[in-house]
C-alpha positions in Angstrom: 111.4 91.7 76.2 108.2 93.7 76.5 105.9 90.9 77.4 104.0 93.2 79.8 104.0 96.3 77.6 101.3 98.8 78.5 100.1 96.7 81.5 99.6 98.4 84.8 101.0 96.7 88.0 100.7 97.5 91.7 103.4 96.0 94.0 103.0 96.4 97.7 106.0 96.4 100.1 108.1 97.5 97.2 110.7 99.8 98.8 113.2 97.0 99.2 114.0 93.3 99.0 111.6 91.0 97.1 109.1 93.8 96.4 111.7 96.1 94.9 113.1 93.3 92.7 109.6 92.3 91.5 108.9 95.9 90.6 112.1 96.2 88.7 111.4 93.0 86.8 107.8 93.9 85.8 108.9 97.4 84.7 111.8 96.0 82.7 109.2 93.9 80.8 107.2 97.0 79.9 104.7 97.4 82.7 103.9 100.7 84.3 104.5 99.9 88.0 103.0 101.6 91.1 105.4 100.8 93.9 103.6 101.0 97.3 105.0 101.1 100.8 104.4 102.7 104.2 108.0 103.7 104.5 108.1 107.0 102.6 111.8 107.8 102.5 112.8 104.2 101.5 110.0 104.1 98.9 111.1 107.4 97.2 114.7 106.3 97.2 113.7 103.1 95.4 111.5 105.0 93.0 114.3 107.4 92.1 116.7 104.4 91.6 114.3 102.6 89.3 113.5 105.7 87.3 117.2 106.2 86.9 117.3 102.9 85.0 114.7 104.2 82.6 111.8 102.3 84.1 108.2 103.4 84.3 107.5 103.5 88.1 105.5 105.7 90.4 105.6 105.7 94.2 102.5 105.8 96.4 102.7 105.9 100.1 99.9 103.8 101.6 99.0 101.8 104.7 97.5 98.6 103.3 95.9 97.7 106.6 93.7 100.9 106.3 90.8 100.6 103.9 90.5 104.3 103.1 94.3 104.3 102.2 93.9 101.3 99.9 90.8 102.8 98.3 92.7 106.0 97.6 95.6 104.0 96.2 93.4 102.3 93.6 91.5 105.5 92.8 94.9 107.0 91.9 95.8 104.0 89.7 92.5 104.2 87.9 92.7 108.0 87.4 96.2 107.6 85.9 95.8 104.6 83.7 92.1 103.5 83.9 92.9 100.0 84.9 95.0 97.6 87.0 96.3 94.5 85.3 98.6 93.0 87.9 98.6 93.1 91.7 101.5 91.7 93.7 100.5 91.4 97.4 104.1 91.3 98.8 104.0 93.6 101.9 104.9 91.8 105.1 106.4 92.1 108.5 107.7 89.6 111.1 107.3 89.7 114.9 108.8 86.4 115.8 108.6 84.8 119.2 107.6 81.5 120.8 103.9 81.3 121.5 104.1 81.8 125.2 106.1 85.0 124.7 104.1 86.4 121.8 102.0 89.5 122.6 98.6 90.0 121.2 99.9 93.1 119.5 102.6 91.1 117.7 99.9 88.6 116.6 97.5 91.3 115.3 100.2 93.3 113.5 101.4 90.4 111.5 97.9 89.1 110.7 96.8 92.6 109.7 99.7 93.3 107.3 99.7 89.9 105.6 96.0 88.9 105.6 94.0 92.1 106.0 96.4 93.9 103.6 96.1 91.2 101.0 92.4 91.1 101.4 91.9 94.9 101.0 94.3 95.3 98.0 92.7 92.3 96.3 89.2 93.7 96.9 89.9 97.0 95.3 92.2 95.6 92.5 89.7 93.0 91.4 87.0 95.6 90.9 89.2 97.3 88.2 90.2 93.9 86.8 86.6 92.7 86.5 85.7 95.9 84.7 88.5 95.2 82.2 87.9 91.4 82.1 91.5 90.7 82.8 93.8 90.4 85.7 96.7 88.7 87.5 96.8 88.6 91.3 99.9 87.2 92.8 100.2 86.7 96.6 103.3 86.1 98.6 103.1 83.2 100.9 106.1 81.4 102.5 107.5 77.9 103.3 106.7 79.0 106.9 103.0 78.2 106.0 104.1 74.6 106.6 105.1 75.4 110.2 108.1 77.4 111.6 109.2 77.5 115.2 108.8 81.0 116.7 106.5 82.1 113.9 103.0 81.1 114.9 101.6 84.5 113.7 103.6 84.6 110.4 102.9 80.9 109.6 99.2 81.3 110.3 99.1 84.4 108.0 101.1 82.8 105.2 98.9 79.6 105.4 95.8 81.8 105.3 97.1 83.5 102.1 97.2 80.1 100.4 93.5 79.5 101.2 92.6 83.0 100.2 94.5 82.5 96.9 92.6 79.3 96.0 89.2 80.8 96.9 89.8 84.0 94.8 90.9 81.8 91.9 87.5 80.1 92.0 85.6 83.3 92.4 87.4 85.4 89.8 88.3 82.9 87.1 85.2 83.6 85.0 86.4 87.2 84.6 89.7 86.1 83.0 91.5 86.8 86.3 94.0 84.3 87.6 95.1 84.2 91.2 98.3 82.4 92.3 100.7 82.4 95.2 104.5 82.2 95.6 106.0 80.6 98.7 109.6 81.6 99.0 112.1 79.6 100.9 115.1 81.2 102.5 115.8 84.4 100.6 118.6 86.8 101.4 116.8 90.0 102.4 116.6 92.5 105.2 113.8 90.5 106.7 115.9 87.3 107.0 118.8 89.3 108.3 116.4 90.3 111.2 115.9 86.6 111.9 119.7 86.2 112.4 119.6 89.1 114.8 116.8 87.5 116.7 118.7 84.3 117.0 121.9 86.1 118.1 124.0 84.9 115.2 125.6 86.7 112.2 123.7 86.7 108.9 126.5 84.7 107.3 126.1 82.0 110.0 122.4 81.9 109.3 123.0 81.5 105.6 125.4 78.7 106.2 122.9 76.8 108.3 120.1 77.3 105.9 122.0 76.4 102.8 122.8 73.0 104.3 119.0 72.3 104.3 118.5 73.4 100.7 118.9 70.7 97.9 120.3 73.1 95.3 122.9 74.2 97.8 122.5 77.9 97.8 120.4 80.6 99.4 117.6 82.3 97.4 117.8 85.8 95.9 115.0 88.3 95.4 115.6 87.8 91.7 114.4 84.2 92.1 111.1 85.3 93.4 110.8 88.1 90.7 111.2 85.5 88.0 108.3 83.5 89.4 106.2 86.6 89.7 107.0 87.5 86.1 105.7 84.1 85.0 102.4 84.4 86.9 102.0 88.0 85.7 102.4 87.0 82.0 99.5 86.5 79.6 101.1 83.1 78.9 100.1 81.8 82.4 96.3 82.1 81.6 95.5 78.4 82.4 97.3 78.4 85.7 95.3 79.6 88.7 94.8 78.8 92.4 98.3 77.4 92.6 101.1 77.8 95.2 104.6 77.7 93.8 107.3 76.9 96.3 110.4 78.8 95.2 112.7 77.2 97.8 115.5 75.3 96.1 113.7 72.0 96.7 110.4 70.3 97.2 108.4 71.6 100.2 104.7 70.7 99.7 
């Protein structure tokens, strides 16, 4: 199915996990996908793998917390294709700790990657989208936005993304640009594996604990999030904007 044929997508944090799977899904539906990450070796490895599957992808190393780097990213996108139809703000990090143990650096790093990065990428992407009178911006939030012990920084950032999403939907709707957010629940990725390490338990033990709390009785996969992103990226979702979709195996908000 080439529902996104000839569309141009930018996916941040695309070297692994959810970002990689979203990139694969969009490219398989016909989009030309710029995969973006700060981790050069991992990014190029992913790019080679996706190209090996016959997909149209191009890797760009960028620091989304640096405005010049983001500006150069979208200049490159415009020079190559003249437009940007889809932006997936997926890049993220965790620096978990209880509040009284959390350093200012850990707070700032998480806020910068999630909120400042989403702001900067959206700012430069929407300029191209407004010129073309079309766009899809999809931001990755999290169920942690509802509160999560040891994640004051991450929860605050992910809740902020929801407010940012709803505000952009109001501002950009008249330009035929929709803005939505996906809030994943427990997804099996390297990031959630790091949570198990922090808790001092095995990843399988963490999965077992989490699954007991999920109504559909399984952990999520990156593919689950990619399917949701594909829907929001589709032209068929044109009357849906400013929404937060919890992809968590059960009701969360």
